[in-house]
KEKE-3310 file (N, C-alpha, C; in steps of 0.2 Angstrom, whole numbers, plus 5000, padded with zeros to 4 digits):
npx = (5003:4994:4999:5003:4997:4984:4969:4960:4949:4951:4963:4972:4974:4981:4974:4976:4977:4965:4956:4959:4968:4980:4991:4994:5010:5018:5015:5016:5015:5011:5012:4996:4986:4973:4955:4951:4963:4971:4984:4990:4996:4995:5001:5001:5010:5011:5014:5021:5029:5024:5012:5002:4998:4991:4976:4966:4967:4963:4955:4948:4938:4941:4939:4934:4948:4951:4943:4950:4963:4965:4975:4978:4974:4981:4994:4988:4987:5000:5012:5016:5026:5031:5033:5034:5034:5023:5024:5023:5029:5028:5019:5008:5006:5015:5019:5033:5048:5053:5067:5073:5069:5065:5053:5037:5030:5011:4997:4985:4978:4975:4984:4992:5007:5022:5034:5045:5050:5067:5067:5055:5059:5070:5064:5055:5059:5056:5041:5041:5047:5037:5027:5030:5029:5017:5001:4988:4974:4971:4964:4954:4943:4931:4921:4918:4905:4898:4892:4898:4912:4911:4906:4918:4929:4923:4922:4937:4942:4934:4940:4952:4950:4945:4955:4964:4957:4959:4973:4978:4990:5002:5011:5017:5016:5019:5020:5017:5005:5000:4995:4986:4976:4972:4965:4954:4948:4945:4938:4927:4921:4918:4910:4895:4891:4888:4886:4873:4875:4872:4881:4891:4906:4908:4915:4929:4933:4931:4941:4951:4951:4954:4968:4974:4973:4978:4993:4990:4988:4999:5010:5012:5015:5007:5004:5006:4998:4986:4988:4987:4974:4966:4972:4966:4951:4950:4953:4943:4933:4933:4940:4939:4944:4947:4934:4929:4934:4931:4917:4920:4924:4912:4904:4912:4907:4896:4897:4905:4896:4886:4892:4901:4916:4927:4925:4930:4945:4950:4943:4949:4963:4962:4959:4971:4979:4973:4975:4989:4998:4997)
npy = (4900:4898:4904:4895:4886:4879:4890:4890:4883:4883:4879:4879:4873:4866:4865:4856:4844:4848:4843:4832:4826:4823:4816:4819:4828:4838:4848:4859:4873:4889:4907:4913:4920:4923:4926:4915:4907:4891:4891:4880:4873:4866:4853:4846:4828:4836:4848:4865:4878:4890:4886:4889:4901:4903:4909:4900:4893:4884:4888:4879:4867:4861:4849:4845:4845:4833:4824:4823:4819:4807:4806:4819:4822:4818:4824:4838:4846:4849:4862:4880:4883:4869:4857:4846:4831:4817:4803:4789:4778:4767:4755:4757:4775:4789:4804:4814:4822:4837:4840:4832:4818:4811:4801:4807:4811:4804:4814:4812:4818:4833:4832:4824:4828:4826:4830:4826:4818:4816:4820:4829:4838:4845:4851:4860:4868:4878:4881:4868:4874:4884:4875:4867:4877:4881:4874:4875:4880:4871:4871:4875:4885:4882:4891:4896:4893:4881:4888:4903:4898:4897:4909:4917:4911:4914:4928:4929:4924:4934:4944:4944:4943:4957:4965:4960:4966:4979:4980:4973:4964:4967:4963:4969:4984:5002:5008:5012:5022:5015:5003:5008:5014:5004:4996:5004:5004:4992:4988:4997:4991:4976:4982:4984:4969:4965:4971:4970:4957:4948:4942:4939:4949:4951:4960:4960:4949:4952:4960:4955:4947:4953:4959:4944:4943:4953:4947:4935:4940:4949:4947:4954:4957:4951:4957:4970:4971:4971:4982:4992:4992:4994:5006:5014:5011:5020:5033:5034:5037:5053:5057:5066:5062:5046:5043:5046:5037:5026:5026:5027:5013:5006:5010:5005:4989:4990:4992:4980:4969:4972:4966:4978:4976:4983:4998:4997:4995:5008:5020:5016:5019:5032:5037:5033:5042:5054:5053:5049:5050:5066)
npz = (5022:5013:5000:4994:4989:4980:4976:4968:4954:4940:4927:4915:4899:4884:4864:4859:4868:4874:4866:4864:4854:4856:4869:4887:4891:4896:4913:4922:4935:4940:4946:4947:4934:4934:4939:4951:4947:4944:4942:4936:4922:4905:4894:4878:4870:4856:4859:4859:4869:4868:4863:4873:4870:4862:4853:4856:4866:4881:4896:4909:4921:4936:4936:4923:4920:4926:4918:4906:4909:4923:4930:4934:4947:4957:4957:4957:4970:4972:4976:4970:4956:4952:4941:4929:4918:4910:4911:4900:4896:4908:4916:4928:4920:4925:4936:4934:4940:4928:4930:4936:4930:4942:4950:4953:4969:4974:4980:4986:4995:5005:5019:5016:5011:5005:5016:5022:5013:5002:4988:4985:4996:4990:4978:4982:4995:5002:5003:5013:5022:5025:5028:5038:5049:5047:5047:5045:5034:5023:5011:4997:4985:4975:4964:4950:4940:4927:4916:4919:4918:4902:4898:4902:4893:4881:4880:4881:4868:4860:4864:4861:4847:4845:4848:4835:4827:4825:4825:4817:4811:4820:4832:4843:4855:4855:4867:4884:4883:4872:4877:4886:4879:4872:4883:4889:4877:4876:4889:4887:4877:4882:4890:4884:4883:4894:4905:4911:4916:4931:4941:4956:4957:4945:4937:4941:4935:4923:4921:4922:4911:4902:4906:4904:4889:4884:4888:4880:4867:4864:4874:4884:4901:4914:4927:4925:4916:4923:4931:4922:4920:4930:4934:4923:4926:4937:4933:4924:4931:4936:4923:4908:4897:4899:4901:4887:4879:4884:4879:4866:4865:4867:4856:4846:4849:4846:4833:4831:4834:4822:4811:4805:4805:4797:4801:4813:4814:4806:4814:4828:4825:4820:4834:4842:4832:4839:4853:4856:4847:4846)
capx = (5007:4990:4999:5008:4991:4980:4966:4955:4949:4954:4967:4974:4975:4983:4968:4978:4976:4958:4953:4961:4973:4988:4990:4997:5016:5020:5012:5017:5010:5016:5007:4989:4985:4965:4952:4952:4967:4974:4992:4991:4997:4995:5001:5001:5015:5011:5012:5026:5030:5021:5005:4996:4998:4985:4970:4960:4970:4956:4953:4945:4937:4945:4933:4936:4952:4952:4941:4956:4970:4964:4982:4981:4971:4988:4997:4983:4990:5007:5014:5018:5034:5030:5036:5033:5031:5020:5028:5019:5033:5028:5013:5003:5009:5015:5022:5041:5052:5056:5072:5079:5064:5062:5045:5033:5024:5007:4996:4979:4975:4981:4985:4998:5011:5029:5038:5049:5055:5072:5067:5050:5062:5074:5060:5051:5061:5052:5035:5043:5049:5032:5022:5032:5027:5008:4997:4981:4971:4974:4959:4953:4936:4928:4917:4915:4901:4902:4892:4902:4917:4911:4907:4924:4933:4921:4925:4942:4940:4931:4945:4960:4947:4945:4962:4966:4953:4961:4979:4979:4995:5006:5013:5020:5015:5026:5023:5012:4999:4995:4990:4981:4970:4969:4964:4949:4944:4940:4932:4919:4919:4914:4905:4888:4887:4891:4884:4867:4876:4870:4887:4897:4914:4910:4920:4934:4934:4933:4948:4956:4951:4959:4973:4976:4971:4986:4996:4991:4991:5006:5015:5014:5015:5002:5002:5007:4991:4980:4989:4983:4966:4966:4973:4960:4945:4952:4953:4936:4929:4935:4943:4935:4947:4946:4927:4929:4939:4926:4912:4923:4926:4906:4903:4915:4905:4890:4901:4908:4889:4881:4897:4903:4920:4929:4926:4934:4953:4948:4942:4956:4970:4961:4960:4978:4983:4974:4977:4995:5006:4997)
capy = (4896:4898:4907:4890:4880:4879:4893:4889:4876:4883:4877:4881:4868:4868:4863:4848:4842:4847:4840:4824:4825:4822:4813:4825:4826:4844:4849:4864:4875:4896:4912:4914:4925:4923:4925:4905:4902:4887:4891:4874:4872:4858:4854:4838:4829:4839:4857:4869:4880:4894:4884:4892:4910:4906:4910:4895:4889:4883:4890:4872:4866:4855:4841:4845:4843:4827:4820:4822:4815:4806:4806:4825:4824:4816:4832:4845:4850:4851:4870:4885:4879:4862:4858:4839:4829:4815:4798:4786:4772:4763:4755:4763:4780:4792:4811:4814:4829:4839:4842:4823:4813:4808:4800:4811:4805:4806:4821:4812:4824:4839:4828:4818:4831:4822:4834:4821:4815:4822:4823:4835:4843:4847:4853:4865:4871:4886:4877:4863:4875:4886:4869:4866:4883:4883:4866:4876:4880:4867:4869:4880:4886:4882:4898:4898:4887:4879:4893:4906:4898:4899:4915:4920:4909:4918:4935:4931:4925:4941:4951:4944:4946:4963:4966:4959:4972:4984:4982:4968:4957:4970:4960:4975:4990:5006:5013:5010:5023:5014:4999:5011:5016:4996:4993:5007:5003:4984:4990:4998:4983:4971:4981:4982:4964:4962:4978:4968:4951:4946:4938:4943:4951:4949:4965:4956:4942:4954:4965:4948:4944:4958:4955:4940:4943:4957:4943:4930:4943:4954:4944:4960:4957:4952:4961:4976:4974:4971:4988:4997:4992:4997:5014:5017:5011:5024:5039:5034:5041:5057:5060:5066:5058:5041:5043:5045:5031:5020:5026:5023:5007:5004:5010:4998:4985:4990:4987:4971:4966:4974:4967:4984:4977:4988:5003:4998:4997:5015:5023:5014:5023:5039:5038:5034:5048:5060:5053:5047:5054:5072)
capz = (5016:5008:4994:4990:4988:4973:4978:4962:4950:4933:4924:4907:4893:4877:4862:4857:4874:4876:4861:4863:4849:4858:4876:4891:4891:4903:4918:4925:4940:4938:4949:4944:4933:4933:4947:4952:4944:4950:4940:4931:4913:4904:4886:4876:4864:4851:4859:4861:4877:4865:4863:4879:4870:4856:4858:4857:4872:4884:4905:4909:4928:4939:4934:4915:4916:4927:4912:4900:4911:4929:4935:4937:4954:4961:4958:4959:4976:4972:4976:4966:4955:4951:4935:4928:4916:4911:4907:4899:4896:4912:4918:4926:4919:4929:4933:4935:4939:4923:4929:4937:4929:4947:4950:4958:4974:4972:4985:4986:5000:5007:5023:5013:5008:5007:5016:5024:5007:4999:4981:4988:4999:4987:4975:4987:5002:5004:5002:5016:5027:5027:5030:5046:5053:5046:5043:5043:5027:5016:5006:4990:4985:4967:4964:4945:4936:4920:4912:4919:4915:4897:4896:4902:4887:4874:4881:4879:4862:4857:4864:4856:4840:4845:4846:4828:4821:4830:4825:4812:4813:4824:4838:4850:4854:4856:4873:4889:4881:4867:4881:4891:4875:4870:4888:4891:4873:4880:4896:4883:4871:4884:4895:4883:4882:4901:4910:4916:4919:4937:4943:4959:4956:4937:4934:4944:4930:4916:4922:4923:4905:4898:4905:4900:4882:4883:4886:4877:4859:4865:4879:4887:4908:4916:4930:4922:4912:4926:4934:4917:4920:4937:4932:4918:4930:4943:4929:4924:4937:4935:4917:4902:4891:4899:4899:4879:4876:4885:4876:4858:4866:4868:4849:4845:4851:4844:4827:4830:4831:4817:4806:4803:4807:4795:4804:4820:4816:4805:4822:4832:4821:4821:4841:4841:4831:4844:4859:4857:4842:4844)
cpx = (5000:4992:5002:5002:4985:4973:4957:4954:4953:4960:4968:4977:4975:4976:4970:4977:4968:4955:4955:4965:4978:4988:4994:5004:5018:5015:5014:5013:5015:5010:5001:4988:4977:4963:4950:4955:4969:4982:4992:4991:4999:4994:5003:5009:5015:5010:5021:5025:5026:5012:4998:4996:4992:4979:4964:4963:4964:4958:4946:4946:4942:4941:4934:4941:4956:4949:4946:4960:4966:4968:4982:4979:4977:4993:4994:4985:4997:5010:5015:5026:5036:5031:5039:5031:5028:5023:5024:5023:5032:5022:5011:5008:5009:5018:5030:5041:5053:5064:5077:5075:5066:5055:5042:5028:5017:5003:4989:4974:4978:4985:4991:5004:5018:5034:5045:5054:5058:5069:5059:5055:5065:5071:5057:5053:5058:5045:5037:5043:5040:5025:5023:5029:5020:5004:4991:4979:4973:4968:4957:4947:4935:4923:4916:4910:4901:4899:4894:4909:4917:4910:4914:4928:4930:4923:4933:4944:4938:4934:4949:4956:4947:4950:4966:4964:4957:4968:4982:4984:5000:5004:5013:5017:5020:5025:5015:5005:4994:4990:4984:4976:4967:4964:4957:4945:4940:4935:4927:4917:4916:4910:4897:4886:4888:4887:4877:4867:4875:4875:4891:4902:4913:4916:4927:4938:4934:4940:4951:4958:4954:4965:4978:4975:4976:4991:4997:4994:4997:5011:5017:5012:5009:5002:5003:5001:4986:4982:4987:4976:4963:4966:4968:4954:4945:4951:4946:4931:4928:4935:4937:4938:4945:4937:4925:4930:4934:4920:4914:4923:4916:4903:4904:4911:4899:4891:4902:4899:4885:4885:4897:4911:4927:4931:4932:4942:4953:4949:4948:4961:4969:4960:4967:4982:4981:4975:4984:5000:5003:5002)
cpy = (4894:4898:4903:4886:4884:4884:4893:4885:4877:4883:4878:4877:4870:4866:4856:4846:4841:4844:4832:4822:4822:4819:4818:4823:4832:4847:4855:4869:4884:4900:4913:4919:4928:4925:4917:4903:4897:4890:4885:4876:4867:4858:4846:4836:4833:4846:4858:4873:4889:4893:4887:4899:4911:4905:4906:4890:4890:4886:4882:4871:4862:4849:4840:4841:4833:4821:4818:4817:4815:4807:4813:4826:4823:4821:4838:4848:4851:4858:4873:4881:4873:4862:4851:4838:4820:4807:4792:4778:4767:4761:4755:4769:4784:4799:4809:4821:4832:4839:4836:4819:4809:4808:4805:4808:4809:4810:4819:4817:4827:4837:4826:4823:4827:4826:4831:4819:4819:4826:4829:4841:4848:4853:4861:4865:4875:4884:4871:4868:4881:4880:4868:4870:4884:4877:4869:4878:4878:4866:4875:4879:4886:4886:4898:4892:4885:4885:4899:4908:4900:4905:4919:4918:4913:4925:4936:4929:4930:4945:4952:4945:4953:4966:4965:4965:4976:4986:4979:4963:4961:4965:4964:4980:4994:5006:5010:5015:5019:5007:5002:5012:5009:4995:4996:5005:4994:4985:4992:4991:4978:4973:4982:4977:4962:4965:4973:4962:4950:4940:4942:4942:4948:4955:4962:4952:4946:4958:4960:4944:4948:4958:4951:4938:4949:4952:4939:4935:4947:4952:4950:4956:4957:4955:4967:4979:4974:4978:4993:4995:4996:5003:5018:5015:5018:5032:5039:5038:5048:5061:5059:5061:5050:5037:5042:5040:5026:5019:5023:5017:5002:5005:5005:4992:4984:4989:4982:4970:4969:4973:4973:4985:4980:4994:5003:5000:5006:5020:5023:5019:5031:5040:5039:5040:5055:5060:5054:5050:5064:5076)
cpz = (5011:5001:4990:4986:4984:4978:4972:4958:4942:4931:4916:4901:4886:4872:4860:4863:4875:4872:4859:4858:4849:4865:4879:4891:4897:4905:4923:4931:4942:4943:4945:4939:4930:4940:4945:4947:4947:4949:4938:4926:4911:4896:4881:4872:4859:4851:4860:4867:4875:4863:4868:4876:4863:4859:4858:4864:4877:4894:4906:4918:4931:4935:4927:4913:4920:4922:4907:4901:4920:4934:4938:4944:4959:4961:4958:4964:4978:4973:4970:4963:4954:4945:4934:4921:4915:4908:4907:4897:4900:4914:4926:4925:4927:4929:4935:4935:4931:4922:4931:4932:4937:4947:4956:4961:4972:4980:4984:4989:5002:5015:5021:5010:5012:5009:5020:5018:5003:4995:4983:4992:4996:4983:4976:4993:5005:5008:5011:5023:5031:5030:5036:5049:5051:5044:5043:5037:5023:5012:5001:4990:4978:4967:4955:4941:4929:4915:4915:4915:4906:4894:4896:4894:4880:4875:4879:4872:4857:4858:4861:4848:4838:4845:4840:4823:4821:4826:4820:4814:4817:4830:4845:4847:4856:4864:4877:4887:4878:4872:4886:4886:4874:4877:4888:4884:4874:4884:4893:4880:4874:4888:4891:4884:4889:4907:4914:4917:4928:4940:4949:4957:4949:4935:4936:4938:4923:4915:4919:4916:4899:4899:4902:4892:4881:4882:4882:4867:4859:4869:4884:4896:4910:4923:4929:4918:4918:4933:4929:4918:4924:4936:4926:4924:4937:4939:4924:4926:4935:4925:4910:4896:4892:4897:4893:4878:4877:4881:4867:4861:4865:4861:4845:4844:4844:4833:4825:4828:4824:4811:4803:4806:4805:4799:4811:4818:4811:4811:4826:4829:4821:4829:4844:4841:4836:4850:4862:4854:4841:4850)
residu = (UNK:UNK:UNK:UNK:UNK:UNK:UNK:UNK:UNK:UNK:UNK:UNK:UNK:UNK:UNK:UNK:UNK:UNK:UNK:UNK:UNK:UNK:UNK:UNK:UNK:UNK:UNK:UNK:UNK:UNK:UNK:UNK:UNK:UNK:UNK:UNK:UNK:UNK:UNK:UNK:UNK:UNK:UNK:UNK:UNK:UNK:UNK:UNK:UNK:UNK:UNK:UNK:UNK:UNK:UNK:UNK:UNK:UNK:UNK:UNK:UNK:UNK:UNK:UNK:UNK:UNK:UNK:UNK:UNK:UNK:UNK:UNK:UNK:UNK:UNK:UNK:UNK:UNK:UNK:UNK:UNK:UNK:UNK:UNK:UNK:UNK:UNK:UNK:UNK:UNK:UNK:UNK:UNK:UNK:UNK:UNK:UNK:UNK:UNK:UNK:UNK:UNK:UNK:UNK:UNK:UNK:UNK:UNK:UNK:UNK:UNK:UNK:UNK:UNK:UNK:UNK:UNK:UNK:UNK:UNK:UNK:UNK:UNK:UNK:UNK:UNK:UNK:UNK:UNK:UNK:UNK:UNK:UNK:UNK:UNK:UNK:UNK:UNK:UNK:UNK:UNK:UNK:UNK:UNK:UNK:UNK:UNK:UNK:UNK:UNK:UNK:UNK:UNK:UNK:UNK:UNK:UNK:UNK:UNK:UNK:UNK:UNK:UNK:UNK:UNK:UNK:UNK:UNK:UNK:UNK:UNK:UNK:UNK:UNK:UNK:UNK:UNK:UNK:UNK:UNK:UNK:UNK:UNK:UNK:UNK:UNK:UNK:UNK:UNK:UNK:UNK:UNK:UNK:UNK:UNK:UNK:UNK:UNK:UNK:UNK:UNK:UNK:UNK:UNK:UNK:UNK:UNK:UNK:UNK:UNK:UNK:UNK:UNK:UNK:UNK:UNK:UNK:UNK:UNK:UNK:UNK:UNK:UNK:UNK:UNK:UNK:UNK:UNK:UNK:UNK:UNK:UNK:UNK:UNK:UNK:UNK:UNK:UNK:UNK:UNK:UNK:UNK:UNK:UNK:UNK:UNK:UNK:UNK:UNK:UNK:UNK:UNK:UNK:UNK:UNK:UNK:UNK:UNK:UNK:UNK:UNK:UNK:UNK:UNK:UNK:UNK:UNK:UNK:UNK:UNK:UNK:UNK:UNK:UNK:UNK:UNK:UNK:UNK)
# end
């Protein structure tokens, strides 16, 4: 049953909520997109469902999200598929289910799942069945430091900027080869800045940042993005073409650092014409 429970402490929050410009309204938990991702997503009263696709949405730690709204501690252990609103019309404020507006029961500890509650059973029938069959392993691990979290947010922001430099205002790419080329360039682009970083599993984090940036910028499915990244990494071991694309990405990073950003779009278009349009 571990797949139902948070195994990381990262959550994605909107800029409005993160900067306290508006109070919390929506909270839901979806399949994790990144390493150490809990799957929780939080939007404020000033947001829409597209707010989390903005490049300024933030990955924050469990401690940070509790500082924004302490009541989140009572829903954080809810299973995948949780979909709630934060009601401030009563004292104290509390969460309600988004579909029925029934009150969400707090879960302050892993032993407190309300599996006999009819409302909980109706919303999470598969979890209840799994819980009753296996009551072990009800903990999650917190692995990223604040410094590492800040680094990942910075990489994600840089990568979205890199995509904009390559493609201008283009919102979609023509085919999977376009995504393959962009992934290869991205791996090279991020490689120079992080090749000496002594962080365990840092490559996995970078891979997930690339997949997440593709989703943020192009709404490209996360699982497909991860598959493209892994395919390119495999090809890079023996394919001269993949190795060359990676080197071009490293060169683009040098132009980026030297503030010669206008060269990036021209080189990208040249590479695309050579590798895709030929």
